[in-house]
HTML snippet that shows the backbone in 3Dmol.js (N, CA, C, O; Angstrom):
<script src="https://3Dmol.org/build/3Dmol-min.js"></script>
<div id="view" style="width:600px;height:400px;position:relative"></div>
<script>
const pdb = `
ATOM      1  N   MET A   1       7.743   7.928 -10.974  1.00  0.00           N
ATOM      2  CA  MET A   1       7.448   7.515  -9.614  1.00  0.00           C
ATOM      3  C   MET A   1       6.010   6.966  -9.570  1.00  0.00           C
ATOM      4  O   MET A   1       5.097   7.562 -10.142  1.00  0.00           O
ATOM      5  N   THR A   2       5.820   5.843  -8.898  1.00  0.00           N
ATOM      6  CA  THR A   2       4.498   5.226  -8.822  1.00  0.00           C
ATOM      7  C   THR A   2       3.621   5.934  -7.795  1.00  0.00           C
ATOM      8  O   THR A   2       4.110   6.715  -6.978  1.00  0.00           O
ATOM      9  N   LEU A   3       2.347   5.659  -7.846  1.00  0.00           N
ATOM     10  CA  LEU A   3       1.404   6.235  -6.891  1.00  0.00           C
ATOM     11  C   LEU A   3       1.793   5.871  -5.461  1.00  0.00           C
ATOM     12  O   LEU A   3       1.778   6.728  -4.577  1.00  0.00           O
ATOM     13  N   ILE A   4       2.134   4.634  -5.235  1.00  0.00           N
ATOM     14  CA  ILE A   4       2.504   4.193  -3.887  1.00  0.00           C
ATOM     15  C   ILE A   4       3.772   4.903  -3.424  1.00  0.00           C
ATOM     16  O   ILE A   4       3.865   5.302  -2.264  1.00  0.00           O
ATOM     17  N   GLU A   5       4.735   5.064  -4.301  1.00  0.00           N
ATOM     18  CA  GLU A   5       5.948   5.806  -3.935  1.00  0.00           C
ATOM     19  C   GLU A   5       5.612   7.243  -3.579  1.00  0.00           C
ATOM     20  O   GLU A   5       6.183   7.802  -2.643  1.00  0.00           O
ATOM     21  N   GLN A   6       4.690   7.845  -4.319  1.00  0.00           N
ATOM     22  CA  GLN A   6       4.253   9.214  -4.018  1.00  0.00           C
ATOM     23  C   GLN A   6       3.579   9.277  -2.645  1.00  0.00           C
ATOM     24  O   GLN A   6       3.843  10.189  -1.862  1.00  0.00           O
ATOM     25  N   LEU A   7       2.719   8.317  -2.361  1.00  0.00           N
ATOM     26  CA  LEU A   7       2.021   8.303  -1.069  1.00  0.00           C
ATOM     27  C   LEU A   7       2.992   8.098   0.090  1.00  0.00           C
ATOM     28  O   LEU A   7       2.762   8.595   1.192  1.00  0.00           O
ATOM     29  N   LYS A   8       4.059   7.378  -0.157  1.00  0.00           N
ATOM     30  CA  LYS A   8       5.055   7.143   0.895  1.00  0.00           C
ATOM     31  C   LYS A   8       5.850   8.395   1.238  1.00  0.00           C
ATOM     32  O   LYS A   8       6.532   8.426   2.263  1.00  0.00           O
ATOM     33  N   THR A   9       5.776   9.429   0.404  1.00  0.00           N
ATOM     34  CA  THR A   9       6.486  10.680   0.697  1.00  0.00           C
ATOM     35  C   THR A   9       5.738  11.539   1.715  1.00  0.00           C
ATOM     36  O   THR A   9       6.312  12.480   2.264  1.00  0.00           O
ATOM     37  N   ILE A  10       4.481  11.234   1.971  1.00  0.00           N
ATOM     38  CA  ILE A  10       3.680  12.012   2.928  1.00  0.00           C
ATOM     39  C   ILE A  10       4.067  11.599   4.343  1.00  0.00           C
ATOM     40  O   ILE A  10       4.037  10.417   4.685  1.00  0.00           O
ATOM     41  N   LEU A  11       4.428  12.574   5.154  1.00  0.00           N
ATOM     42  CA  LEU A  11       4.824  12.298   6.535  1.00  0.00           C
ATOM     43  C   LEU A  11       3.628  11.827   7.353  1.00  0.00           C
ATOM     44  O   LEU A  11       2.533  12.380   7.259  1.00  0.00           O
ATOM     45  N   ASP A  12       3.861  10.800   8.152  1.00  0.00           N
ATOM     46  CA  ASP A  12       2.818  10.247   9.010  1.00  0.00           C
ATOM     47  C   ASP A  12       2.771  11.046  10.306  1.00  0.00           C
ATOM     48  O   ASP A  12       3.747  11.052  11.056  1.00  0.00           O
ATOM     49  N   PRO A  13       1.652  11.724  10.588  1.00  0.00           N
ATOM     50  CA  PRO A  13       1.552  12.551  11.779  1.00  0.00           C
ATOM     51  C   PRO A  13       1.276  11.754  13.057  1.00  0.00           C
ATOM     52  O   PRO A  13       1.295  12.315  14.152  1.00  0.00           O
ATOM     53  N   ARG A  14       1.025  10.472  12.923  1.00  0.00           N
ATOM     54  CA  ARG A  14       0.703   9.650  14.086  1.00  0.00           C
ATOM     55  C   ARG A  14       1.965   9.248  14.828  1.00  0.00           C
ATOM     56  O   ARG A  14       3.044   9.147  14.244  1.00  0.00           O
ATOM     57  N   GLY A  15       1.809   9.019  16.133  1.00  0.00           N
ATOM     58  CA  GLY A  15       2.920   8.500  16.922  1.00  0.00           C
ATOM     59  C   GLY A  15       3.190   7.054  16.548  1.00  0.00           C
ATOM     60  O   GLY A  15       2.326   6.398  15.967  1.00  0.00           O
ATOM     61  N   LYS A  16       4.364   6.547  16.867  1.00  0.00           N
ATOM     62  CA  LYS A  16       4.726   5.170  16.511  1.00  0.00           C
ATOM     63  C   LYS A  16       3.722   4.154  17.055  1.00  0.00           C
ATOM     64  O   LYS A  16       3.439   3.155  16.393  1.00  0.00           O
ATOM     65  N   ARG A  17       3.183   4.392  18.244  1.00  0.00           N
ATOM     66  CA  ARG A  17       2.222   3.451  18.829  1.00  0.00           C
ATOM     67  C   ARG A  17       0.892   3.466  18.075  1.00  0.00           C
ATOM     68  O   ARG A  17       0.114   2.517  18.169  1.00  0.00           O
ATOM     69  N   GLY A  18       0.634   4.524  17.340  1.00  0.00           N
ATOM     70  CA  GLY A  18      -0.626   4.633  16.616  1.00  0.00           C
ATOM     71  C   GLY A  18      -0.526   4.247  15.160  1.00  0.00           C
ATOM     72  O   GLY A  18      -1.351   4.675  14.352  1.00  0.00           O
ATOM     73  N   GLN A  19       0.459   3.452  14.807  1.00  0.00           N
ATOM     74  CA  GLN A  19       0.679   3.114  13.396  1.00  0.00           C
ATOM     75  C   GLN A  19       0.499   1.626  13.127  1.00  0.00           C
ATOM     76  O   GLN A  19       1.444   0.942  12.731  1.00  0.00           O
ATOM     77  N   ARG A  20      -0.682   1.142  13.336  1.00  0.00           N
ATOM     78  CA  ARG A  20      -0.949  -0.263  13.014  1.00  0.00           C
ATOM     79  C   ARG A  20      -0.954  -0.488  11.508  1.00  0.00           C
ATOM     80  O   ARG A  20      -0.535  -1.539  11.024  1.00  0.00           O
ATOM     81  N   HIS A  21      -1.430   0.510  10.774  1.00  0.00           N
ATOM     82  CA  HIS A  21      -1.498   0.440   9.316  1.00  0.00           C
ATOM     83  C   HIS A  21      -0.569   1.503   8.745  1.00  0.00           C
ATOM     84  O   HIS A  21      -0.600   2.648   9.197  1.00  0.00           O
ATOM     85  N   PRO A  22       0.249   1.153   7.772  1.00  0.00           N
ATOM     86  CA  PRO A  22       1.101   2.173   7.161  1.00  0.00           C
ATOM     87  C   PRO A  22       0.243   3.278   6.536  1.00  0.00           C
ATOM     88  O   PRO A  22      -0.817   3.009   5.972  1.00  0.00           O
ATOM     89  N   LEU A  23       0.707   4.501   6.643  1.00  0.00           N
ATOM     90  CA  LEU A  23      -0.055   5.630   6.109  1.00  0.00           C
ATOM     91  C   LEU A  23      -0.312   5.462   4.617  1.00  0.00           C
ATOM     92  O   LEU A  23      -1.423   5.708   4.148  1.00  0.00           O
ATOM     93  N   TRP A  24       0.712   5.044   3.864  1.00  0.00           N
ATOM     94  CA  TRP A  24       0.536   4.898   2.418  1.00  0.00           C
ATOM     95  C   TRP A  24      -0.587   3.914   2.097  1.00  0.00           C
ATOM     96  O   TRP A  24      -1.343   4.126   1.149  1.00  0.00           O
ATOM     97  N   LEU A  25      -0.700   2.836   2.882  1.00  0.00           N
ATOM     98  CA  LEU A  25      -1.734   1.834   2.629  1.00  0.00           C
ATOM     99  C   LEU A  25      -3.125   2.415   2.904  1.00  0.00           C
ATOM    100  O   LEU A  25      -4.060   2.199   2.132  1.00  0.00           O
ATOM    101  N   THR A  26      -3.247   3.143   3.994  1.00  0.00           N
ATOM    102  CA  THR A  26      -4.525   3.763   4.332  1.00  0.00           C
ATOM    103  C   THR A  26      -4.944   4.760   3.251  1.00  0.00           C
ATOM    104  O   THR A  26      -6.106   4.792   2.847  1.00  0.00           O
ATOM    105  N   LEU A  27      -4.007   5.558   2.793  1.00  0.00           N
ATOM    106  CA  LEU A  27      -4.321   6.540   1.750  1.00  0.00           C
ATOM    107  C   LEU A  27      -4.624   5.867   0.416  1.00  0.00           C
ATOM    108  O   LEU A  27      -5.535   6.285  -0.299  1.00  0.00           O
ATOM    109  N   PHE A  28      -3.867   4.832   0.080  1.00  0.00           N
ATOM    110  CA  PHE A  28      -4.083   4.115  -1.177  1.00  0.00           C
ATOM    111  C   PHE A  28      -5.470   3.465  -1.200  1.00  0.00           C
ATOM    112  O   PHE A  28      -6.199   3.566  -2.187  1.00  0.00           O
ATOM    113  N   VAL A  29      -5.815   2.803  -0.108  1.00  0.00           N
ATOM    114  CA  VAL A  29      -7.121   2.136  -0.038  1.00  0.00           C
ATOM    115  C   VAL A  29      -8.243   3.173  -0.061  1.00  0.00           C
ATOM    116  O   VAL A  29      -9.301   2.928  -0.640  1.00  0.00           O
ATOM    117  N   SER A  30      -8.018   4.321   0.563  1.00  0.00           N
ATOM    118  CA  SER A  30      -9.056   5.360   0.539  1.00  0.00           C
ATOM    119  C   SER A  30      -9.251   5.895  -0.884  1.00  0.00           C
ATOM    120  O   SER A  30     -10.373   6.202  -1.284  1.00  0.00           O
ATOM    121  N   LEU A  31      -8.167   6.005  -1.637  1.00  0.00           N
ATOM    122  CA  LEU A  31      -8.288   6.417  -3.037  1.00  0.00           C
ATOM    123  C   LEU A  31      -9.058   5.380  -3.859  1.00  0.00           C
ATOM    124  O   LEU A  31      -9.965   5.721  -4.617  1.00  0.00           O
ATOM    125  N   LEU A  32      -8.683   4.119  -3.697  1.00  0.00           N
ATOM    126  CA  LEU A  32      -9.388   3.053  -4.428  1.00  0.00           C
ATOM    127  C   LEU A  32     -10.873   3.045  -4.085  1.00  0.00           C
ATOM    128  O   LEU A  32     -11.725   2.994  -4.972  1.00  0.00           O
ATOM    129  N   GLY A  33     -11.172   3.097  -2.791  1.00  0.00           N
ATOM    130  CA  GLY A  33     -12.561   3.074  -2.353  1.00  0.00           C
ATOM    131  C   GLY A  33     -13.346   4.265  -2.878  1.00  0.00           C
ATOM    132  O   GLY A  33     -14.490   4.125  -3.309  1.00  0.00           O
ATOM    133  N   SER A  34     -12.724   5.439  -2.839  1.00  0.00           N
ATOM    134  CA  SER A  34     -13.394   6.645  -3.334  1.00  0.00           C
ATOM    135  C   SER A  34     -13.676   6.546  -4.831  1.00  0.00           C
ATOM    136  O   SER A  34     -14.741   6.947  -5.301  1.00  0.00           O
ATOM    137  N   LEU A  35     -12.716   6.011  -5.567  1.00  0.00           N
ATOM    138  CA  LEU A  35     -12.921   5.832  -7.012  1.00  0.00           C
ATOM    139  C   LEU A  35     -14.052   4.851  -7.313  1.00  0.00           C
ATOM    140  O   LEU A  35     -14.675   4.912  -8.373  1.00  0.00           O
ATOM    141  N   CYS A  36     -14.306   3.952  -6.373  1.00  0.00           N
ATOM    142  CA  CYS A  36     -15.381   2.963  -6.547  1.00  0.00           C
ATOM    143  C   CYS A  36     -16.698   3.430  -5.928  1.00  0.00           C
ATOM    144  O   CYS A  36     -17.666   2.671  -5.889  1.00  0.00           O
ATOM    145  N   GLY A  37     -16.744   4.675  -5.443  1.00  0.00           N
ATOM    146  CA  GLY A  37     -17.990   5.235  -4.936  1.00  0.00           C
ATOM    147  C   GLY A  37     -18.205   5.085  -3.439  1.00  0.00           C
ATOM    148  O   GLY A  37     -19.296   5.378  -2.949  1.00  0.00           O
ATOM    149  N   TYR A  38     -17.208   4.642  -2.707  1.00  0.00           N
ATOM    150  CA  TYR A  38     -17.314   4.498  -1.255  1.00  0.00           C
ATOM    151  C   TYR A  38     -16.827   5.800  -0.617  1.00  0.00           C
ATOM    152  O   TYR A  38     -15.623   6.041  -0.526  1.00  0.00           O
ATOM    153  N   GLU A  39     -17.754   6.624  -0.183  1.00  0.00           N
ATOM    154  CA  GLU A  39     -17.405   7.933   0.373  1.00  0.00           C
ATOM    155  C   GLU A  39     -17.779   7.983   1.842  1.00  0.00           C
ATOM    156  O   GLU A  39     -18.930   7.744   2.209  1.00  0.00           O
ATOM    157  N   GLY A  40     -16.813   8.292   2.671  1.00  0.00           N
ATOM    158  CA  GLY A  40     -17.020   8.352   4.110  1.00  0.00           C
ATOM    159  C   GLY A  40     -16.230   7.262   4.808  1.00  0.00           C
ATOM    160  O   GLY A  40     -15.779   6.303   4.182  1.00  0.00           O
ATOM    161  N   TYR A  41     -16.067   7.423   6.119  1.00  0.00           N
ATOM    162  CA  TYR A  41     -15.250   6.486   6.889  1.00  0.00           C
ATOM    163  C   TYR A  41     -15.824   5.073   6.895  1.00  0.00           C
ATOM    164  O   TYR A  41     -15.122   4.111   6.584  1.00  0.00           O
ATOM    165  N   ARG A  42     -17.088   4.953   7.245  1.00  0.00           N
ATOM    166  CA  ARG A  42     -17.698   3.616   7.314  1.00  0.00           C
ATOM    167  C   ARG A  42     -17.786   2.938   5.950  1.00  0.00           C
ATOM    168  O   ARG A  42     -17.472   1.753   5.843  1.00  0.00           O
ATOM    169  N   PRO A  43     -18.203   3.652   4.902  1.00  0.00           N
ATOM    170  CA  PRO A  43     -18.189   3.009   3.580  1.00  0.00           C
ATOM    171  C   PRO A  43     -16.790   2.552   3.154  1.00  0.00           C
ATOM    172  O   PRO A  43     -16.653   1.501   2.529  1.00  0.00           O
ATOM    173  N   LEU A  44     -15.753   3.325   3.483  1.00  0.00           N
ATOM    174  CA  LEU A  44     -14.395   2.895   3.147  1.00  0.00           C
ATOM    175  C   LEU A  44     -14.014   1.629   3.907  1.00  0.00           C
ATOM    176  O   LEU A  44     -13.347   0.751   3.360  1.00  0.00           O
ATOM    177  N   ALA A  45     -14.437   1.535   5.166  1.00  0.00           N
ATOM    178  CA  ALA A  45     -14.176   0.317   5.943  1.00  0.00           C
ATOM    179  C   ALA A  45     -14.912  -0.874   5.332  1.00  0.00           C
ATOM    180  O   ALA A  45     -14.375  -1.981   5.290  1.00  0.00           O
ATOM    181  N   LYS A  46     -16.136  -0.652   4.859  1.00  0.00           N
ATOM    182  CA  LYS A  46     -16.889  -1.727   4.194  1.00  0.00           C
ATOM    183  C   LYS A  46     -16.197  -2.144   2.896  1.00  0.00           C
ATOM    184  O   LYS A  46     -16.161  -3.327   2.555  1.00  0.00           O
ATOM    185  N   PHE A  47     -15.655  -1.171   2.183  1.00  0.00           N
ATOM    186  CA  PHE A  47     -14.899  -1.464   0.967  1.00  0.00           C
ATOM    187  C   PHE A  47     -13.724  -2.388   1.291  1.00  0.00           C
ATOM    188  O   PHE A  47     -13.464  -3.352   0.570  1.00  0.00           O
ATOM    189  N   CYS A  48     -13.022  -2.085   2.380  1.00  0.00           N
ATOM    190  CA  CYS A  48     -11.878  -2.915   2.791  1.00  0.00           C
ATOM    191  C   CYS A  48     -12.310  -4.338   3.113  1.00  0.00           C
ATOM    192  O   CYS A  48     -11.641  -5.299   2.731  1.00  0.00           O
ATOM    193  N   LEU A  49     -13.420  -4.469   3.811  1.00  0.00           N
ATOM    194  CA  LEU A  49     -13.921  -5.810   4.153  1.00  0.00           C
ATOM    195  C   LEU A  49     -14.349  -6.576   2.907  1.00  0.00           C
ATOM    196  O   LEU A  49     -14.034  -7.755   2.751  1.00  0.00           O
ATOM    197  N   LYS A  50     -15.063  -5.900   2.032  1.00  0.00           N
ATOM    198  CA  LYS A  50     -15.604  -6.545   0.834  1.00  0.00           C
ATOM    199  C   LYS A  50     -14.512  -6.962  -0.154  1.00  0.00           C
ATOM    200  O   LYS A  50     -14.618  -8.003  -0.803  1.00  0.00           O
ATOM    201  N   HIS A  51     -13.467  -6.144  -0.262  1.00  0.00           N
ATOM    202  CA  HIS A  51     -12.441  -6.375  -1.279  1.00  0.00           C
ATOM    203  C   HIS A  51     -11.073  -6.696  -0.685  1.00  0.00           C
ATOM    204  O   HIS A  51     -10.051  -6.496  -1.341  1.00  0.00           O
ATOM    205  N   ARG A  52     -11.046  -7.183   0.526  1.00  0.00           N
ATOM    206  CA  ARG A  52      -9.795  -7.449   1.247  1.00  0.00           C
ATOM    207  C   ARG A  52      -8.822  -8.304   0.433  1.00  0.00           C
ATOM    208  O   ARG A  52      -7.674  -7.915   0.218  1.00  0.00           O
ATOM    209  N   GLN A  53      -9.285  -9.459  -0.012  1.00  0.00           N
ATOM    210  CA  GLN A  53      -8.404 -10.388  -0.743  1.00  0.00           C
ATOM    211  C   GLN A  53      -7.856  -9.757  -2.017  1.00  0.00           C
ATOM    212  O   GLN A  53      -6.678  -9.915  -2.338  1.00  0.00           O
ATOM    213  N   THR A  54      -8.704  -9.050  -2.732  1.00  0.00           N
ATOM    214  CA  THR A  54      -8.274  -8.422  -3.984  1.00  0.00           C
ATOM    215  C   THR A  54      -7.220  -7.348  -3.715  1.00  0.00           C
ATOM    216  O   THR A  54      -6.214  -7.270  -4.421  1.00  0.00           O
ATOM    217  N   ILE A  55      -7.453  -6.524  -2.699  1.00  0.00           N
ATOM    218  CA  ILE A  55      -6.512  -5.456  -2.364  1.00  0.00           C
ATOM    219  C   ILE A  55      -5.164  -6.042  -1.958  1.00  0.00           C
ATOM    220  O   ILE A  55      -4.120  -5.609  -2.446  1.00  0.00           O
ATOM    221  N   LEU A  56      -5.190  -7.013  -1.074  1.00  0.00           N
ATOM    222  CA  LEU A  56      -3.937  -7.618  -0.614  1.00  0.00           C
ATOM    223  C   LEU A  56      -3.198  -8.306  -1.745  1.00  0.00           C
ATOM    224  O   LEU A  56      -1.972  -8.238  -1.826  1.00  0.00           O
ATOM    225  N   SER A  57      -3.943  -8.969  -2.619  1.00  0.00           N
ATOM    226  CA  SER A  57      -3.339  -9.633  -3.772  1.00  0.00           C
ATOM    227  C   SER A  57      -2.740  -8.600  -4.737  1.00  0.00           C
ATOM    228  O   SER A  57      -1.624  -8.775  -5.227  1.00  0.00           O
ATOM    229  N   LEU A  58      -3.482  -7.534  -5.003  1.00  0.00           N
ATOM    230  CA  LEU A  58      -3.026  -6.469  -5.894  1.00  0.00           C
ATOM    231  C   LEU A  58      -1.707  -5.867  -5.411  1.00  0.00           C
ATOM    232  O   LEU A  58      -0.814  -5.575  -6.207  1.00  0.00           O
ATOM    233  N   LEU A  59      -1.601  -5.688  -4.096  1.00  0.00           N
ATOM    234  CA  LEU A  59      -0.410  -5.068  -3.512  1.00  0.00           C
ATOM    235  C   LEU A  59       0.653  -6.088  -3.112  1.00  0.00           C
ATOM    236  O   LEU A  59       1.703  -5.724  -2.583  1.00  0.00           O
ATOM    237  N   ASP A  60       0.377  -7.359  -3.364  1.00  0.00           N
ATOM    238  CA  ASP A  60       1.296  -8.443  -3.019  1.00  0.00           C
ATOM    239  C   ASP A  60       1.660  -8.418  -1.528  1.00  0.00           C
ATOM    240  O   ASP A  60       2.829  -8.510  -1.154  1.00  0.00           O
ATOM    241  N   LEU A  61       0.618  -8.289  -0.689  1.00  0.00           N
ATOM    242  CA  LEU A  61       0.794  -8.252   0.765  1.00  0.00           C
ATOM    243  C   LEU A  61       0.306  -9.565   1.368  1.00  0.00           C
ATOM    244  O   LEU A  61      -0.651 -10.164   0.877  1.00  0.00           O
ATOM    245  N   ASP A  62       0.956 -10.001   2.415  1.00  0.00           N
ATOM    246  CA  ASP A  62       0.624 -11.249   3.097  1.00  0.00           C
ATOM    247  C   ASP A  62      -0.638 -11.069   3.943  1.00  0.00           C
ATOM    248  O   ASP A  62      -0.632 -10.270   4.879  1.00  0.00           O
ATOM    249  N   PRO A  63      -1.721 -11.791   3.637  1.00  0.00           N
ATOM    250  CA  PRO A  63      -2.972 -11.637   4.383  1.00  0.00           C
ATOM    251  C   PRO A  63      -2.868 -12.018   5.861  1.00  0.00           C
ATOM    252  O   PRO A  63      -3.697 -11.598   6.668  1.00  0.00           O
ATOM    253  N   THR A  64      -1.863 -12.804   6.215  1.00  0.00           N
ATOM    254  CA  THR A  64      -1.698 -13.165   7.627  1.00  0.00           C
ATOM    255  C   THR A  64      -0.926 -12.096   8.395  1.00  0.00           C
ATOM    256  O   THR A  64      -0.913 -12.101   9.626  1.00  0.00           O
ATOM    257  N   GLN A  65      -0.285 -11.185   7.675  1.00  0.00           N
ATOM    258  CA  GLN A  65       0.537 -10.156   8.315  1.00  0.00           C
ATOM    259  C   GLN A  65      -0.050  -8.749   8.237  1.00  0.00           C
ATOM    260  O   GLN A  65       0.338  -7.872   9.008  1.00  0.00           O
ATOM    261  N   VAL A  66      -0.987  -8.529   7.308  1.00  0.00           N
ATOM    262  CA  VAL A  66      -1.485  -7.175   7.058  1.00  0.00           C
ATOM    263  C   VAL A  66      -2.981  -7.094   7.316  1.00  0.00           C
ATOM    264  O   VAL A  66      -3.764  -7.895   6.805  1.00  0.00           O
ATOM    265  N   ALA A  67      -3.360  -6.106   8.123  1.00  0.00           N
ATOM    266  CA  ALA A  67      -4.770  -5.800   8.344  1.00  0.00           C
ATOM    267  C   ALA A  67      -5.084  -4.511   7.591  1.00  0.00           C
ATOM    268  O   ALA A  67      -4.242  -3.617   7.499  1.00  0.00           O
ATOM    269  N   LEU A  68      -6.283  -4.422   7.061  1.00  0.00           N
ATOM    270  CA  LEU A  68      -6.690  -3.198   6.383  1.00  0.00           C
ATOM    271  C   LEU A  68      -7.368  -2.271   7.394  1.00  0.00           C
ATOM    272  O   LEU A  68      -7.884  -2.735   8.411  1.00  0.00           O
ATOM    273  N   PRO A  69      -7.369  -0.981   7.125  1.00  0.00           N
ATOM    274  CA  PRO A  69      -7.881   0.002   8.077  1.00  0.00           C
ATOM    275  C   PRO A  69      -9.377  -0.134   8.362  1.00  0.00           C
ATOM    276  O   PRO A  69     -10.159  -0.571   7.518  1.00  0.00           O
ATOM    277  N   SER A  70      -9.743   0.258   9.585  1.00  0.00           N
ATOM    278  CA  SER A  70     -11.141   0.327   9.992  1.00  0.00           C
ATOM    279  C   SER A  70     -11.633   1.760   9.798  1.00  0.00           C
ATOM    280  O   SER A  70     -10.862   2.647   9.430  1.00  0.00           O
ATOM    281  N   TYR A  71     -12.912   1.974  10.048  1.00  0.00           N
ATOM    282  CA  TYR A  71     -13.452   3.321   9.873  1.00  0.00           C
ATOM    283  C   TYR A  71     -12.781   4.312  10.814  1.00  0.00           C
ATOM    284  O   TYR A  71     -12.560   5.462  10.437  1.00  0.00           O
ATOM    285  N   SER A  72     -12.451   3.890  12.031  1.00  0.00           N
ATOM    286  CA  SER A  72     -11.821   4.811  12.971  1.00  0.00           C
ATOM    287  C   SER A  72     -10.402   5.163  12.537  1.00  0.00           C
ATOM    288  O   SER A  72      -9.928   6.267  12.806  1.00  0.00           O
ATOM    289  N   THR A  73      -9.726   4.240  11.873  1.00  0.00           N
ATOM    290  CA  THR A  73      -8.393   4.540  11.343  1.00  0.00           C
ATOM    291  C   THR A  73      -8.495   5.580  10.235  1.00  0.00           C
ATOM    292  O   THR A  73      -7.721   6.537  10.206  1.00  0.00           O
ATOM    293  N   PHE A  74      -9.443   5.396   9.328  1.00  0.00           N
ATOM    294  CA  PHE A  74      -9.640   6.395   8.269  1.00  0.00           C
ATOM    295  C   PHE A  74      -9.927   7.766   8.888  1.00  0.00           C
ATOM    296  O   PHE A  74      -9.373   8.778   8.459  1.00  0.00           O
ATOM    297  N   ARG A  75     -10.783   7.787   9.881  1.00  0.00           N
ATOM    298  CA  ARG A  75     -11.156   9.045  10.542  1.00  0.00           C
ATOM    299  C   ARG A  75      -9.935   9.731  11.153  1.00  0.00           C
ATOM    300  O   ARG A  75      -9.694  10.912  10.905  1.00  0.00           O
ATOM    301  N   ARG A  76      -9.178   9.001  11.938  1.00  0.00           N
ATOM    302  CA  ARG A  76      -8.006   9.590  12.598  1.00  0.00           C
ATOM    303  C   ARG A  76      -6.961  10.065  11.581  1.00  0.00           C
ATOM    304  O   ARG A  76      -6.375  11.136  11.743  1.00  0.00           O
ATOM    305  N   VAL A  77      -6.733   9.273  10.544  1.00  0.00           N
ATOM    306  CA  VAL A  77      -5.741   9.651   9.535  1.00  0.00           C
ATOM    307  C   VAL A  77      -6.180  10.915   8.814  1.00  0.00           C
ATOM    308  O   VAL A  77      -5.378  11.832   8.636  1.00  0.00           O
ATOM    309  N   PHE A  78      -7.438  10.979   8.397  1.00  0.00           N
ATOM    310  CA  PHE A  78      -7.904  12.152   7.661  1.00  0.00           C
ATOM    311  C   PHE A  78      -7.936  13.401   8.524  1.00  0.00           C
ATOM    312  O   PHE A  78      -7.807  14.512   8.008  1.00  0.00           O
ATOM    313  N   GLN A  79      -8.104  13.240   9.807  1.00  0.00           N
ATOM    314  CA  GLN A  79      -8.080  14.396  10.699  1.00  0.00           C
ATOM    315  C   GLN A  79      -6.659  14.919  10.904  1.00  0.00           C
ATOM    316  O   GLN A  79      -6.471  16.110  11.156  1.00  0.00           O
ATOM    317  N   ARG A  80      -5.675  14.059  10.801  1.00  0.00           N
ATOM    318  CA  ARG A  80      -4.302  14.440  11.142  1.00  0.00           C
ATOM    319  C   ARG A  80      -3.377  14.673   9.956  1.00  0.00           C
ATOM    320  O   ARG A  80      -2.435  15.459  10.050  1.00  0.00           O
ATOM    321  N   VAL A  81      -3.635  14.003   8.853  1.00  0.00           N
ATOM    322  CA  VAL A  81      -2.700  14.116   7.725  1.00  0.00           C
ATOM    323  C   VAL A  81      -2.733  15.543   7.170  1.00  0.00           C
ATOM    324  O   VAL A  81      -3.784  16.181   7.111  1.00  0.00           O
ATOM    325  N   ASP A  82      -1.568  16.017   6.770  1.00  0.00           N
ATOM    326  CA  ASP A  82      -1.436  17.358   6.220  1.00  0.00           C
ATOM    327  C   ASP A  82      -2.045  17.390   4.818  1.00  0.00           C
ATOM    328  O   ASP A  82      -1.553  16.727   3.906  1.00  0.00           O
ATOM    329  N   ALA A  83      -3.105  18.155   4.657  1.00  0.00           N
ATOM    330  CA  ALA A  83      -3.809  18.218   3.373  1.00  0.00           C
ATOM    331  C   ALA A  83      -2.887  18.710   2.267  1.00  0.00           C
ATOM    332  O   ALA A  83      -2.968  18.230   1.136  1.00  0.00           O
ATOM    333  N   GLN A  84      -2.020  19.653   2.578  1.00  0.00           N
ATOM    334  CA  GLN A  84      -1.114  20.182   1.564  1.00  0.00           C
ATOM    335  C   GLN A  84      -0.109  19.117   1.102  1.00  0.00           C
ATOM    336  O   GLN A  84       0.244  19.061  -0.076  1.00  0.00           O
ATOM    337  N   ALA A  85       0.344  18.282   2.033  1.00  0.00           N
ATOM    338  CA  ALA A  85       1.256  17.196   1.666  1.00  0.00           C
ATOM    339  C   ALA A  85       0.555  16.205   0.742  1.00  0.00           C
ATOM    340  O   ALA A  85       1.166  15.667  -0.181  1.00  0.00           O
ATOM    341  N   TRP A  86      -0.711  15.970   0.992  1.00  0.00           N
ATOM    342  CA  TRP A  86      -1.536  15.098   0.152  1.00  0.00           C
ATOM    343  C   TRP A  86      -1.607  15.656  -1.266  1.00  0.00           C
ATOM    344  O   TRP A  86      -1.449  14.914  -2.236  1.00  0.00           O
ATOM    345  N   VAL A  87      -1.842  16.958  -1.387  1.00  0.00           N
ATOM    346  CA  VAL A  87      -1.904  17.612  -2.693  1.00  0.00           C
ATOM    347  C   VAL A  87      -0.525  17.600  -3.354  1.00  0.00           C
ATOM    348  O   VAL A  87      -0.406  17.308  -4.544  1.00  0.00           O
ATOM    349  N   ASN A  88       0.512  17.916  -2.583  1.00  0.00           N
ATOM    350  CA  ASN A  88       1.870  17.953  -3.124  1.00  0.00           C
ATOM    351  C   ASN A  88       2.324  16.610  -3.679  1.00  0.00           C
ATOM    352  O   ASN A  88       3.098  16.559  -4.634  1.00  0.00           O
ATOM    353  N   ALA A  89       1.844  15.526  -3.083  1.00  0.00           N
ATOM    354  CA  ALA A  89       2.231  14.195  -3.553  1.00  0.00           C
ATOM    355  C   ALA A  89       1.789  13.956  -4.993  1.00  0.00           C
ATOM    356  O   ALA A  89       2.375  13.135  -5.699  1.00  0.00           O
ATOM    357  N   PHE A  90       0.762  14.669  -5.424  1.00  0.00           N
ATOM    358  CA  PHE A  90       0.259  14.496  -6.786  1.00  0.00           C
ATOM    359  C   PHE A  90       0.729  15.585  -7.732  1.00  0.00           C
ATOM    360  O   PHE A  90       0.481  15.503  -8.935  1.00  0.00           O
ATOM    361  N   ASN A  91       1.391  16.587  -7.221  1.00  0.00           N
ATOM    362  CA  ASN A  91       1.839  17.706  -8.069  1.00  0.00           C
ATOM    363  C   ASN A  91       3.337  17.728  -8.258  1.00  0.00           C
ATOM    364  O   ASN A  91       3.915  18.792  -8.479  1.00  0.00           O
ATOM    365  N   VAL A  92       3.975  16.584  -8.176  1.00  0.00           N
ATOM    366  CA  VAL A  92       5.430  16.516  -8.336  1.00  0.00           C
ATOM    367  C   VAL A  92       5.786  16.467  -9.800  1.00  0.00           C
ATOM    368  O   VAL A  92       6.965  16.407 -10.147  1.00  0.00           O
TER     369      VAL A  92
END
`;
const viewer = $3Dmol.createViewer("view");
viewer.addModel(pdb, "pdb");
viewer.setStyle({}, {cartoon: {color: "spectrum"}});
viewer.zoomTo();
viewer.render();
</script>
């Protein structure tokens, strides 16, 4: 199972109206940013801005259809996502 498939197993705690960005994408980008030394909500948002084209190209996503998360999205997701589900996704 790929990393993205694992991330897709984590239940999204947000309501349907609050899901502009798929949870797996937000978590994946946060992992990439953290591995590159971007720690915190605002640095992760800067990572998304700086590497937008590369990220979208890597994931084969349409740049006209997909927006990357902002710092407030990272904040809300990290406050709501089940930490145990996050850990379980890597311990399968």
